[in-house]
PDB file of N, CA, C and O in Angstrom:
ATOM      1  N   UNK A   1       0.811  -1.199  -0.010  1.00  0.00           N
ATOM      2  CA  UNK A   1      -0.003  -0.005  -0.002  1.00  0.00           C
ATOM      3  C   UNK A   1       0.859   1.238  -0.002  1.00  0.00           C
ATOM      4  O   UNK A   1       0.493   2.245  -0.607  1.00  0.00           O
ATOM      5  N   UNK A   2       2.014   1.184   0.678  1.00  0.00           N
ATOM      6  CA  UNK A   2       2.887   2.349   0.759  1.00  0.00           C
ATOM      7  C   UNK A   2       3.438   2.713  -0.631  1.00  0.00           C
ATOM      8  O   UNK A   2       3.589   3.891  -0.956  1.00  0.00           O
ATOM      9  N   UNK A   3       3.736   1.691  -1.440  1.00  0.00           N
ATOM     10  CA  UNK A   3       4.238   1.939  -2.800  1.00  0.00           C
ATOM     11  C   UNK A   3       3.210   2.679  -3.647  1.00  0.00           C
ATOM     12  O   UNK A   3       3.551   3.564  -4.432  1.00  0.00           O
ATOM     13  N   UNK A   4       1.947   2.301  -3.472  1.00  0.00           N
ATOM     14  CA  UNK A   4       0.872   2.959  -4.221  1.00  0.00           C
ATOM     15  C   UNK A   4       0.770   4.416  -3.847  1.00  0.00           C
ATOM     16  O   UNK A   4       0.607   5.265  -4.723  1.00  0.00           O
ATOM     17  N   UNK A   5       0.860   4.728  -2.569  1.00  0.00           N
ATOM     18  CA  UNK A   5       0.809   6.127  -2.124  1.00  0.00           C
ATOM     19  C   UNK A   5       1.979   6.929  -2.661  1.00  0.00           C
ATOM     20  O   UNK A   5       1.826   8.092  -3.036  1.00  0.00           O
ATOM     21  N   UNK A   6       3.145   6.309  -2.696  1.00  0.00           N
ATOM     22  CA  UNK A   6       4.325   7.010  -3.234  1.00  0.00           C
ATOM     23  C   UNK A   6       4.179   7.268  -4.724  1.00  0.00           C
ATOM     24  O   UNK A   6       4.527   8.347  -5.205  1.00  0.00           O
ATOM     25  N   UNK A   7       3.672   6.298  -5.449  1.00  0.00           N
ATOM     26  CA  UNK A   7       3.447   6.477  -6.891  1.00  0.00           C
ATOM     27  C   UNK A   7       2.425   7.562  -7.169  1.00  0.00           C
ATOM     28  O   UNK A   7       2.584   8.313  -8.132  1.00  0.00           O
ATOM     29  N   UNK A   8       1.392   7.670  -6.369  1.00  0.00           N
ATOM     30  CA  UNK A   8       0.380   8.687  -6.516  1.00  0.00           C
ATOM     31  C   UNK A   8       1.006  10.057  -6.289  1.00  0.00           C
ATOM     32  O   UNK A   8       0.743  10.992  -7.045  1.00  0.00           O
ATOM     33  N   UNK A   9       1.839  10.184  -5.245  1.00  0.00           N
ATOM     34  CA  UNK A   9       2.513  11.450  -4.943  1.00  0.00           C
ATOM     35  C   UNK A   9       3.433  11.850  -6.087  1.00  0.00           C
ATOM     36  O   UNK A   9       3.419  13.003  -6.516  1.00  0.00           O
ATOM     37  N   UNK A  10       4.240  10.905  -6.591  1.00  0.00           N
ATOM     38  CA  UNK A  10       5.162  11.222  -7.704  1.00  0.00           C
ATOM     39  C   UNK A  10       4.358  11.641  -8.933  1.00  0.00           C
ATOM     40  O   UNK A  10       4.717  12.604  -9.611  1.00  0.00           O
ATOM     41  N   UNK A  11       3.276  10.926  -9.223  1.00  0.00           N
ATOM     42  CA  UNK A  11       2.442  11.285 -10.401  1.00  0.00           C
ATOM     43  C   UNK A  11       1.865  12.700 -10.242  1.00  0.00           C
ATOM     44  O   UNK A  11       1.881  13.483 -11.192  1.00  0.00           O
ATOM     45  N   UNK A  12       1.365  13.023  -9.068  1.00  0.00           N
ATOM     46  CA  UNK A  12       0.772  14.340  -8.855  1.00  0.00           C
ATOM     47  C   UNK A  12       1.825  15.425  -8.963  1.00  0.00           C
ATOM     48  O   UNK A  12       1.555  16.476  -9.546  1.00  0.00           O
ATOM     49  N   UNK A  13       3.019  15.208  -8.421  1.00  0.00           N
ATOM     50  CA  UNK A  13       4.055  16.211  -8.513  1.00  0.00           C
ATOM     51  C   UNK A  13       4.547  16.398  -9.943  1.00  0.00           C
ATOM     52  O   UNK A  13       4.739  17.532 -10.380  1.00  0.00           O
ATOM     53  N   UNK A  14       4.753  15.321 -10.674  1.00  0.00           N
ATOM     54  CA  UNK A  14       5.184  15.433 -12.052  1.00  0.00           C
ATOM     55  C   UNK A  14       4.079  16.090 -12.929  1.00  0.00           C
ATOM     56  O   UNK A  14       4.384  16.875 -13.827  1.00  0.00           O
ATOM     57  N   UNK A  15       2.830  15.766 -12.663  1.00  0.00           N
ATOM     58  CA  UNK A  15       1.735  16.413 -13.373  1.00  0.00           C
ATOM     59  C   UNK A  15       1.685  17.910 -13.097  1.00  0.00           C
ATOM     60  O   UNK A  15       1.433  18.707 -14.001  1.00  0.00           O
ATOM     61  N   UNK A  16       1.927  18.289 -11.841  1.00  0.00           N
ATOM     62  CA  UNK A  16       1.930  19.707 -11.490  1.00  0.00           C
ATOM     63  C   UNK A  16       3.055  20.420 -12.196  1.00  0.00           C
ATOM     64  O   UNK A  16       2.861  21.544 -12.659  1.00  0.00           O
ATOM     65  N   UNK A  17       4.222  19.817 -12.298  1.00  0.00           N
ATOM     66  CA  UNK A  17       5.357  20.463 -12.982  1.00  0.00           C
ATOM     67  C   UNK A  17       5.109  20.618 -14.452  1.00  0.00           C
ATOM     68  O   UNK A  17       5.412  21.663 -15.029  1.00  0.00           O
ATOM     69  N   UNK A  18       4.552  19.576 -15.084  1.00  0.00           N
ATOM     70  CA  UNK A  18       4.305  19.636 -16.525  1.00  0.00           C
ATOM     71  C   UNK A  18       3.208  20.687 -16.836  1.00  0.00           C
ATOM     72  O   UNK A  18       3.344  21.508 -17.742  1.00  0.00           O
ATOM     73  N   UNK A  19       2.122  20.621 -16.046  1.00  0.00           N
ATOM     74  CA  UNK A  19       1.041  21.616 -16.300  1.00  0.00           C
ATOM     75  C   UNK A  19       1.485  23.048 -16.017  1.00  0.00           C
ATOM     76  O   UNK A  19       1.077  23.972 -16.721  1.00  0.00           O
ATOM     77  N   UNK A  20       2.306  23.240 -15.007  1.00  0.00           N
ATOM     78  CA  UNK A  20       2.764  24.603 -14.728  1.00  0.00           C
ATOM     79  C   UNK A  20       3.681  25.107 -15.828  1.00  0.00           C
ATOM     80  O   UNK A  20       3.651  26.295 -16.152  1.00  0.00           O
ATOM     81  N   UNK A  21       4.495  24.238 -16.410  1.00  0.00           N
ATOM     82  CA  UNK A  21       5.366  24.635 -17.509  1.00  0.00           C
ATOM     83  C   UNK A  21       4.537  24.958 -18.724  1.00  0.00           C
ATOM     84  O   UNK A  21       4.814  25.940 -19.411  1.00  0.00           O
ATOM     85  N   UNK A  22       3.527  24.161 -19.010  1.00  0.00           N
ATOM     86  CA  UNK A  22       2.671  24.406 -20.162  1.00  0.00           C
ATOM     87  C   UNK A  22       1.880  25.715 -20.014  1.00  0.00           C
ATOM     88  O   UNK A  22       1.850  26.535 -20.931  1.00  0.00           O
ATOM     89  N   UNK A  23       1.258  25.894 -18.877  1.00  0.00           N
ATOM     90  CA  UNK A  23       0.456  27.112 -18.648  1.00  0.00           C
ATOM     91  C   UNK A  23       1.370  28.333 -18.555  1.00  0.00           C
ATOM     92  O   UNK A  23       0.991  29.416 -19.001  1.00  0.00           O
ATOM     93  N   UNK A  24       2.556  28.180 -17.987  1.00  0.00           N
ATOM     94  CA  UNK A  24       3.506  29.275 -17.940  1.00  0.00           C
ATOM     95  C   UNK A  24       3.936  29.708 -19.349  1.00  0.00           C
ATOM     96  O   UNK A  24       4.057  30.904 -19.614  1.00  0.00           O
ATOM     97  N   UNK A  25       4.163  28.757 -20.242  1.00  0.00           N
ATOM     98  CA  UNK A  25       4.526  29.084 -21.608  1.00  0.00           C
ATOM     99  C   UNK A  25       3.382  29.778 -22.353  1.00  0.00           C
ATOM    100  O   UNK A  25       3.616  30.655 -23.185  1.00  0.00           O
ATOM    101  N   UNK A  26       2.154  29.380 -22.049  1.00  0.00           N
ATOM    102  CA  UNK A  26       1.008  29.984 -22.713  1.00  0.00           C
ATOM    103  C   UNK A  26       0.686  31.380 -22.180  1.00  0.00           C
ATOM    104  O   UNK A  26       0.146  32.204 -22.919  1.00  0.00           O
ATOM    105  N   UNK A  27       1.002  31.662 -20.929  1.00  0.00           N
ATOM    106  CA  UNK A  27       0.633  32.953 -20.320  1.00  0.00           C
ATOM    107  C   UNK A  27       1.767  33.976 -20.249  1.00  0.00           C
ATOM    108  O   UNK A  27       1.562  35.082 -19.747  1.00  0.00           O
ATOM    109  N   UNK A  28       2.958  33.628 -20.742  1.00  0.00           N
ATOM    110  CA  UNK A  28       4.083  34.548 -20.591  1.00  0.00           C
ATOM    111  C   UNK A  28       3.907  35.806 -21.418  1.00  0.00           C
ATOM    112  O   UNK A  28       4.506  36.826 -21.078  1.00  0.00           O
ATOM    113  N   UNK A  29       3.112  35.795 -22.495  1.00  0.00           N
ATOM    114  CA  UNK A  29       2.925  36.973 -23.308  1.00  0.00           C
ATOM    115  C   UNK A  29       1.615  37.729 -23.024  1.00  0.00           C
ATOM    116  O   UNK A  29       1.311  38.711 -23.702  1.00  0.00           O
ATOM    117  N   UNK A  30       0.854  37.287 -22.046  1.00  0.00           N
ATOM    118  CA  UNK A  30      -0.382  37.959 -21.623  1.00  0.00           C
ATOM    119  C   UNK A  30      -0.044  38.892 -20.490  1.00  0.00           C
ATOM    120  O   UNK A  30       0.473  38.459 -19.460  1.00  0.00           O
ATOM    121  N   UNK A  31      -0.327  40.166 -20.663  1.00  0.00           N
ATOM    122  CA  UNK A  31       0.108  41.188 -19.727  1.00  0.00           C
ATOM    123  C   UNK A  31      -0.332  40.987 -18.307  1.00  0.00           C
ATOM    124  O   UNK A  31       0.495  41.039 -17.397  1.00  0.00           O
ATOM    125  N   UNK A  32      -1.629  40.755 -18.080  1.00  0.00           N
ATOM    126  CA  UNK A  32      -2.114  40.635 -16.717  1.00  0.00           C
ATOM    127  C   UNK A  32      -1.842  39.278 -16.064  1.00  0.00           C
ATOM    128  O   UNK A  32      -2.123  39.098 -14.879  1.00  0.00           O
ATOM    129  N   UNK A  33      -1.305  38.333 -16.813  1.00  0.00           N
ATOM    130  CA  UNK A  33      -0.925  37.031 -16.244  1.00  0.00           C
ATOM    131  C   UNK A  33       0.595  36.825 -16.230  1.00  0.00           C
ATOM    132  O   UNK A  33       1.074  35.746 -15.881  1.00  0.00           O
ATOM    133  N   UNK A  34       1.338  37.849 -16.605  1.00  0.00           N
ATOM    134  CA  UNK A  34       2.786  37.747 -16.659  1.00  0.00           C
ATOM    135  C   UNK A  34       3.412  37.502 -15.282  1.00  0.00           C
ATOM    136  O   UNK A  34       4.511  36.953 -15.201  1.00  0.00           O
ATOM    137  N   UNK A  35       2.732  37.900 -14.198  1.00  0.00           N
ATOM    138  CA  UNK A  35       3.260  37.691 -12.848  1.00  0.00           C
ATOM    139  C   UNK A  35       3.360  36.209 -12.503  1.00  0.00           C
ATOM    140  O   UNK A  35       4.118  35.823 -11.614  1.00  0.00           O
ATOM    141  N   UNK A  36       2.599  35.389 -13.204  1.00  0.00           N
ATOM    142  CA  UNK A  36       2.691  33.918 -12.933  1.00  0.00           C
ATOM    143  C   UNK A  36       4.018  33.321 -13.338  1.00  0.00           C
ATOM    144  O   UNK A  36       4.405  32.265 -12.837  1.00  0.00           O
ATOM    145  N   UNK A  37       4.722  33.985 -14.242  1.00  0.00           N
ATOM    146  CA  UNK A  37       6.012  33.455 -14.702  1.00  0.00           C
ATOM    147  C   UNK A  37       7.194  34.125 -14.020  1.00  0.00           C
ATOM    148  O   UNK A  37       8.337  33.872 -14.402  1.00  0.00           O
ATOM    149  N   UNK A  38       6.960  34.964 -13.033  1.00  0.00           N
ATOM    150  CA  UNK A  38       8.079  35.520 -12.275  1.00  0.00           C
ATOM    151  C   UNK A  38       8.784  34.399 -11.518  1.00  0.00           C
ATOM    152  O   UNK A  38       8.140  33.531 -10.929  1.00  0.00           O
ATOM    153  N   UNK A  39      10.073  34.430 -11.542  1.00  0.00           N
ATOM    154  CA  UNK A  39      10.810  33.389 -10.849  1.00  0.00           C
ATOM    155  C   UNK A  39      12.293  33.628 -10.886  1.00  0.00           C
ATOM    156  O   UNK A  39      12.760  34.673 -11.340  1.00  0.00           O
ATOM    157  N   UNK A  40      13.031  32.652 -10.406  1.00  0.00           N
ATOM    158  CA  UNK A  40      14.469  32.732 -10.366  1.00  0.00           C
ATOM    159  C   UNK A  40      15.061  31.357 -10.611  1.00  0.00           C
ATOM    160  O   UNK A  40      14.353  30.351 -10.568  1.00  0.00           O
ATOM    161  N   UNK A  41      16.343  31.317 -10.865  1.00  0.00           N
ATOM    162  CA  UNK A  41      17.039  30.097 -11.118  1.00  0.00           C
ATOM    163  C   UNK A  41      17.900  29.762  -9.882  1.00  0.00           C
ATOM    164  O   UNK A  41      18.541  30.633  -9.294  1.00  0.00           O
ATOM    165  N   UNK A  42      17.891  28.489  -9.516  1.00  0.00           N
ATOM    166  CA  UNK A  42      18.693  28.007  -8.388  1.00  0.00           C
ATOM    167  C   UNK A  42      19.635  26.954  -8.915  1.00  0.00           C
ATOM    168  O   UNK A  42      19.332  26.272  -9.894  1.00  0.00           O
ATOM    169  N   UNK A  43      20.772  26.820  -8.273  1.00  0.00           N
ATOM    170  CA  UNK A  43      21.673  25.744  -8.665  1.00  0.00           C
ATOM    171  C   UNK A  43      23.132  26.112  -8.546  1.00  0.00           C
ATOM    172  O   UNK A  43      23.483  27.168  -8.021  1.00  0.00           O
ATOM    173  N   UNK A  44      23.972  25.232  -9.036  1.00  0.00           N
ATOM    174  CA  UNK A  44      25.409  25.446  -9.042  1.00  0.00           C
ATOM    175  C   UNK A  44      25.981  24.976 -10.356  1.00  0.00           C
ATOM    176  O   UNK A  44      25.445  24.073 -10.998  1.00  0.00           O
ATOM    177  N   UNK A  45      27.081  25.600 -10.749  1.00  0.00           N
ATOM    178  CA  UNK A  45      27.737  25.229 -12.005  1.00  0.00           C
ATOM    179  C   UNK A  45      28.570  23.955 -11.829  1.00  0.00           C
ATOM    180  O   UNK A  45      28.602  23.359 -10.752  1.00  0.00           O
ATOM    181  N   UNK A  46      29.198  23.581 -12.844  1.00  0.00           N
ATOM    182  CA  UNK A  46      29.923  22.312 -12.906  1.00  0.00           C
ATOM    183  C   UNK A  46      30.967  22.157 -11.804  1.00  0.00           C
ATOM    184  O   UNK A  46      31.799  23.039 -11.589  1.00  0.00           O
ATOM    185  N   UNK A  47      30.908  21.037 -11.120  1.00  0.00           N
ATOM    186  CA  UNK A  47      31.902  20.645 -10.130  1.00  0.00           C
ATOM    187  C   UNK A  47      32.553  19.385 -10.673  1.00  0.00           C
ATOM    188  O   UNK A  47      31.871  18.399 -10.953  1.00  0.00           O
ATOM    189  N   UNK A  48      33.849  19.414 -10.819  1.00  0.00           N
ATOM    190  CA  UNK A  48      34.559  18.242 -11.366  1.00  0.00           C
ATOM    191  C   UNK A  48      35.230  17.433 -10.274  1.00  0.00           C
ATOM    192  O   UNK A  48      35.801  17.987  -9.334  1.00  0.00           O
ATOM    193  N   UNK A  49      35.158  16.145 -10.405  1.00  0.00           N
ATOM    194  CA  UNK A  49      35.830  15.201  -9.528  1.00  0.00           C
ATOM    195  C   UNK A  49      36.739  14.349 -10.369  1.00  0.00           C
ATOM    196  O   UNK A  49      36.271  13.465 -11.086  1.00  0.00           O
ATOM    197  N   UNK A  50      38.017  14.592 -10.298  1.00  0.00           N
ATOM    198  CA  UNK A  50      38.975  13.868 -11.108  1.00  0.00           C
ATOM    199  C   UNK A  50      39.745  12.848 -10.233  1.00  0.00           C
ATOM    200  O   UNK A  50      40.545  13.221  -9.376  1.00  0.00           O
ATOM    201  N   UNK A  51      39.479  11.580 -10.474  1.00  0.00           N
ATOM    202  CA  UNK A  51      40.093  10.507  -9.695  1.00  0.00           C
ATOM    203  C   UNK A  51      41.196   9.802 -10.478  1.00  0.00           C
ATOM    204  O   UNK A  51      41.575   8.682 -10.138  1.00  0.00           O
ATOM    205  N   UNK A  52      41.709  10.440 -11.513  1.00  0.00           N
ATOM    206  CA  UNK A  52      42.750   9.977 -12.381  1.00  0.00           C
ATOM    207  C   UNK A  52      42.337   8.789 -13.236  1.00  0.00           C
ATOM    208  O   UNK A  52      42.882   8.622 -14.327  1.00  0.00           O
ATOM    209  N   UNK A  53      41.427   7.980 -12.806  1.00  0.00           N
ATOM    210  CA  UNK A  53      40.920   6.902 -13.602  1.00  0.00           C
ATOM    211  C   UNK A  53      39.581   7.281 -14.215  1.00  0.00           C
ATOM    212  O   UNK A  53      39.258   6.869 -15.329  1.00  0.00           O
ATOM    213  N   UNK A  54      38.813   8.062 -13.486  1.00  0.00           N
ATOM    214  CA  UNK A  54      37.504   8.508 -13.931  1.00  0.00           C
ATOM    215  C   UNK A  54      37.324   9.969 -13.590  1.00  0.00           C
ATOM    216  O   UNK A  54      37.780  10.441 -12.549  1.00  0.00           O
ATOM    217  N   UNK A  55      36.657  10.677 -14.477  1.00  0.00           N
ATOM    218  CA  UNK A  55      36.412  12.097 -14.277  1.00  0.00           C
ATOM    219  C   UNK A  55      34.890  12.267 -14.245  1.00  0.00           C
ATOM    220  O   UNK A  55      34.204  11.912 -15.204  1.00  0.00           O
ATOM    221  N   UNK A  56      34.362  12.809 -13.143  1.00  0.00           N
ATOM    222  CA  UNK A  56      32.926  12.966 -12.945  1.00  0.00           C
ATOM    223  C   UNK A  56      32.627  14.469 -12.830  1.00  0.00           C
ATOM    224  O   UNK A  56      33.322  15.194 -12.118  1.00  0.00           O
ATOM    225  N   UNK A  57      31.598  14.918 -13.531  1.00  0.00           N
ATOM    226  CA  UNK A  57      31.167  16.321 -13.461  1.00  0.00           C
ATOM    227  C   UNK A  57      29.747  16.373 -12.958  1.00  0.00           C
ATOM    228  O   UNK A  57      28.881  15.630 -13.419  1.00  0.00           O
ATOM    229  N   UNK A  58      29.512  17.271 -11.994  1.00  0.00           N
ATOM    230  CA  UNK A  58      28.171  17.455 -11.441  1.00  0.00           C
ATOM    231  C   UNK A  58      27.738  18.893 -11.748  1.00  0.00           C
ATOM    232  O   UNK A  58      28.541  19.825 -11.704  1.00  0.00           O
ATOM    233  N   UNK A  59      26.482  19.041 -12.051  1.00  0.00           N
ATOM    234  CA  UNK A  59      25.864  20.367 -12.274  1.00  0.00           C
ATOM    235  C   UNK A  59      24.397  20.247 -11.925  1.00  0.00           C
ATOM    236  O   UNK A  59      23.765  19.223 -12.183  1.00  0.00           O
ATOM    237  N   UNK A  60      23.862  21.303 -11.334  1.00  0.00           N
ATOM    238  CA  UNK A  60      22.434  21.290 -10.970  1.00  0.00           C
ATOM    239  C   UNK A  60      21.867  22.695 -11.183  1.00  0.00           C
ATOM    240  O   UNK A  60      22.395  23.682 -10.670  1.00  0.00           O
ATOM    241  N   UNK A  61      20.782  22.758 -11.950  1.00  0.00           N
ATOM    242  CA  UNK A  61      20.076  24.012 -12.190  1.00  0.00           C
ATOM    243  C   UNK A  61      18.568  23.737 -12.150  1.00  0.00           C
ATOM    244  O   UNK A  61      18.072  22.745 -12.685  1.00  0.00           O
ATOM    245  N   UNK A  62      17.875  24.653 -11.498  1.00  0.00           N
ATOM    246  CA  UNK A  62      16.421  24.484 -11.408  1.00  0.00           C
ATOM    247  C   UNK A  62      15.810  25.908 -11.501  1.00  0.00           C
ATOM    248  O   UNK A  62      16.248  26.837 -10.822  1.00  0.00           O
ATOM    249  N   UNK A  63      14.818  26.033 -12.337  1.00  0.00           N
ATOM    250  CA  UNK A  63      14.120  27.309 -12.469  1.00  0.00           C
ATOM    251  C   UNK A  63      12.784  27.186 -11.763  1.00  0.00           C
ATOM    252  O   UNK A  63      11.999  26.280 -12.043  1.00  0.00           O
ATOM    253  N   UNK A  64      12.529  28.120 -10.832  1.00  0.00           N
ATOM    254  CA  UNK A  64      11.298  28.110 -10.048  1.00  0.00           C
ATOM    255  C   UNK A  64      10.544  29.385 -10.332  1.00  0.00           C
ATOM    256  O   UNK A  64      11.117  30.474 -10.353  1.00  0.00           O
ATOM    257  N   UNK A  65       9.205  29.232 -10.559  1.00  0.00           N
ATOM    258  CA  UNK A  65       8.375  30.417 -10.770  1.00  0.00           C
ATOM    259  C   UNK A  65       7.113  30.282  -9.921  1.00  0.00           C
ATOM    260  O   UNK A  65       6.855  29.246  -9.308  1.00  0.00           O
ATOM    261  N   UNK A  66       6.343  31.358  -9.908  1.00  0.00           N
ATOM    262  CA  UNK A  66       5.123  31.427  -9.071  1.00  0.00           C
ATOM    263  C   UNK A  66       4.139  30.315  -9.424  1.00  0.00           C
ATOM    264  O   UNK A  66       3.568  29.683  -8.536  1.00  0.00           O
ATOM    265  N   UNK A  67       3.943  30.078 -10.711  1.00  0.00           N
ATOM    266  CA  UNK A  67       2.999  29.083 -11.126  1.00  0.00           C
ATOM    267  C   UNK A  67       3.384  27.673 -10.686  1.00  0.00           C
ATOM    268  O   UNK A  67       2.509  26.872 -10.359  1.00  0.00           O
ATOM    269  N   UNK A  68       4.665  27.362 -10.674  1.00  0.00           N
ATOM    270  CA  UNK A  68       5.122  26.064 -10.192  1.00  0.00           C
ATOM    271  C   UNK A  68       4.845  25.913  -8.717  1.00  0.00           C
ATOM    272  O   UNK A  68       4.404  24.850  -8.278  1.00  0.00           O
ATOM    273  N   UNK A  69       5.091  26.940  -7.949  1.00  0.00           N
ATOM    274  CA  UNK A  69       4.835  26.892  -6.516  1.00  0.00           C
ATOM    275  C   UNK A  69       3.330  26.654  -6.253  1.00  0.00           C
ATOM    276  O   UNK A  69       2.967  25.851  -5.393  1.00  0.00           O
ATOM    277  N   UNK A  70       2.480  27.346  -6.990  1.00  0.00           N
ATOM    278  CA  UNK A  70       1.034  27.201  -6.808  1.00  0.00           C
ATOM    279  C   UNK A  70       0.604  25.755  -7.181  1.00  0.00           C
ATOM    280  O   UNK A  70      -0.151  25.127  -6.439  1.00  0.00           O
ATOM    281  N   UNK A  71       1.071  25.255  -8.288  1.00  0.00           N
ATOM    282  CA  UNK A  71       0.682  23.916  -8.724  1.00  0.00           C
ATOM    283  C   UNK A  71       1.211  22.817  -7.816  1.00  0.00           C
ATOM    284  O   UNK A  71       0.510  21.843  -7.542  1.00  0.00           O
ATOM    285  N   UNK A  72       2.448  22.970  -7.348  1.00  0.00           N
ATOM    286  CA  UNK A  72       2.984  21.938  -6.457  1.00  0.00           C
ATOM    287  C   UNK A  72       2.257  21.975  -5.114  1.00  0.00           C
ATOM    288  O   UNK A  72       2.011  20.925  -4.518  1.00  0.00           O
ATOM    289  N   UNK A  73       1.913  23.156  -4.635  1.00  0.00           N
ATOM    290  CA  UNK A  73       1.132  23.278  -3.385  1.00  0.00           C
ATOM    291  C   UNK A  73      -0.204  22.607  -3.560  1.00  0.00           C
ATOM    292  O   UNK A  73      -0.647  21.867  -2.681  1.00  0.00           O
ATOM    293  N   UNK A  74      -0.868  22.854  -4.699  1.00  0.00           N
ATOM    294  CA  UNK A  74      -2.162  22.238  -4.951  1.00  0.00           C
ATOM    295  C   UNK A  74      -2.035  20.711  -5.071  1.00  0.00           C
ATOM    296  O   UNK A  74      -2.918  19.982  -4.620  1.00  0.00           O
ATOM    297  N   UNK A  75      -0.967  20.237  -5.663  1.00  0.00           N
ATOM    298  CA  UNK A  75      -0.760  18.771  -5.775  1.00  0.00           C
ATOM    299  C   UNK A  75      -0.553  18.143  -4.386  1.00  0.00           C
ATOM    300  O   UNK A  75      -1.079  17.066  -4.104  1.00  0.00           O
ATOM    301  N   UNK A  76       0.203  18.810  -3.541  1.00  0.00           N
ATOM    302  CA  UNK A  76       0.404  18.296  -2.177  1.00  0.00           C
ATOM    303  C   UNK A  76      -0.885  18.293  -1.357  1.00  0.00           C
ATOM    304  O   UNK A  76      -1.143  17.356  -0.602  1.00  0.00           O
ATOM    305  N   UNK A  77      -1.690  19.344  -1.508  1.00  0.00           N
ATOM    306  CA  UNK A  77      -2.968  19.373  -0.833  1.00  0.00           C
ATOM    307  C   UNK A  77      -3.920  18.298  -1.346  1.00  0.00           C
ATOM    308  O   UNK A  77      -4.640  17.675  -0.565  1.00  0.00           O
ATOM    309  N   UNK A  78      -3.922  18.085  -2.647  1.00  0.00           N
ATOM    310  CA  UNK A  78      -4.757  17.015  -3.244  1.00  0.00           C
ATOM    311  C   UNK A  78      -4.292  15.652  -2.740  1.00  0.00           C
ATOM    312  O   UNK A  78      -5.116  14.797  -2.414  1.00  0.00           O
ATOM    313  N   UNK A  79      -2.997  15.448  -2.677  1.00  0.00           N
ATOM    314  CA  UNK A  79      -2.452  14.195  -2.162  1.00  0.00           C
ATOM    315  C   UNK A  79      -2.858  13.941  -0.705  1.00  0.00           C
ATOM    316  O   UNK A  79      -3.201  12.822  -0.324  1.00  0.00           O
ATOM    317  N   UNK A  80      -2.810  14.971   0.068  1.00  0.00           N
ATOM    318  CA  UNK A  80      -3.199  14.849   1.468  1.00  0.00           C
ATOM    319  C   UNK A  80      -4.680  14.511   1.606  1.00  0.00           C
ATOM    320  O   UNK A  80      -5.078  13.750   2.488  1.00  0.00           O
ATOM    321  N   UNK A  81      -5.476  15.083   0.730  1.00  0.00           N
ATOM    322  CA  UNK A  81      -6.908  14.847   0.752  1.00  0.00           C
ATOM    323  C   UNK A  81      -7.283  13.422   0.305  1.00  0.00           C
ATOM    324  O   UNK A  81      -8.155  12.799   0.909  1.00  0.00           O
ATOM    325  N   UNK A  82      -6.630  12.906  -0.746  1.00  0.00           N
ATOM    326  CA  UNK A  82      -6.984  11.591  -1.254  1.00  0.00           C
ATOM    327  C   UNK A  82      -6.288  10.456  -0.517  1.00  0.00           C
ATOM    328  O   UNK A  82      -6.683   9.301  -0.669  1.00  0.00           O
ATOM    329  N   UNK A  83      -5.282  10.744   0.262  1.00  0.00           N
ATOM    330  CA  UNK A  83      -4.551   9.702   0.965  1.00  0.00           C
ATOM    331  C   UNK A  83      -5.276   9.189   2.096  1.00  0.00           C
ATOM    332  O   UNK A  83      -4.786   8.300   2.792  1.00  0.00           O
TER     333      UNK A  83
END
């Protein structure tokens, strides 16, 4: 049963991210809805780990905007309600 709850949570979160990206792309040129796309980028640039045998590079970037925060909050509330 725990696996099913985890899968539902992952599905809701991924759906929220995809829908927020889609709606954000559609509303970015509409003047009174432009505030939904306000956001900032988080992350760090490339970090290299050279072990002489293997070279590993790490990088992480994430763009967060208002619409994503709203949709993820709604997904978490929906998950809490249906769980």
